N, C-alpha and C positions, 0 to 999 in steps of 0.2 A: 598776775595778769597786767598789773599796772606797768611793769617793766617792758612788756611787749607792745604796749599801746603805740609808741612812735613807729614801730615796724609794721603795724596793722595795715596801713595804706600800701606799703610795699608788697606785703604778702597778697593782698587783694589784687594788686596790679598783675602779679605773676599768675594768680588763679584765673583771672578773667581772660587773659591772653588775647589773641587775635583770631585769625581764621585757622581752622583745623581741617586738613585735607579729607579726612574720613567722616567729617561731621562732628560738631561739638556735642550735641545732645545725646546721640546714640552711642558714640564711641569713646570720646575723650572725657566727657563730663563724669561718668561713673568711675573711671580710672583716676581722674584728678581728685575727685571727692574722696576716694579711698586713700590716696596718698596724703592728702592734706589732713584728713581725719587722723591718720596714724601719727602725724607730727603735731596735732593740736594741743597736746599736753606740754609742749616745750615751754620752759620758763626762762632759761638762760639766754640772754641776748646774743651771745656769741654763737650758740647752737642755732638760734633762729636765723642769724645772718648766714651761717654755713648752709642751712637748708634752703634759703632764698637763692644763694649762689648756685647750689646744685640744681634747683628748679630752673633757673635761667639757662644753665648749661644744657640740661635735657631739652628744654624748649628750642634752643638754637640747633641742637643736633637733629631734632625732629624736622625743623624747618629746612635744614640743609639737605636731609634725605629726601624731603618732598621736592625741593627744587632740583636736586640731582635726578630724581625720577622723571620730573617734567622735562628737564633738559634732554635726557636720553630719549624720551619718547619723541620730542620734536626733532632731534637730530636723526633718529631712525626714519622718521616720516619724510624729511626733506633731503637726506643724503641719497635716497634711492632714485631721485630724479635725474 
């Protein structure tokens, strides 16, 4: 666990995240907790860094899909006028 200590802050930053469109407590928190718990036994620093990079990628994909959905709704709403 000592080898993972410098990365602990980075892992927590990914876990905390920002706003989640479907709600953090009821939708994303259980899924995030399950995903992070599955990777909690990692000891290799390279594997931890790969997992952090994967989490960042997934987070960006979720945000992109959310913004795309919002954009499409606004476009549909205002293009009809």
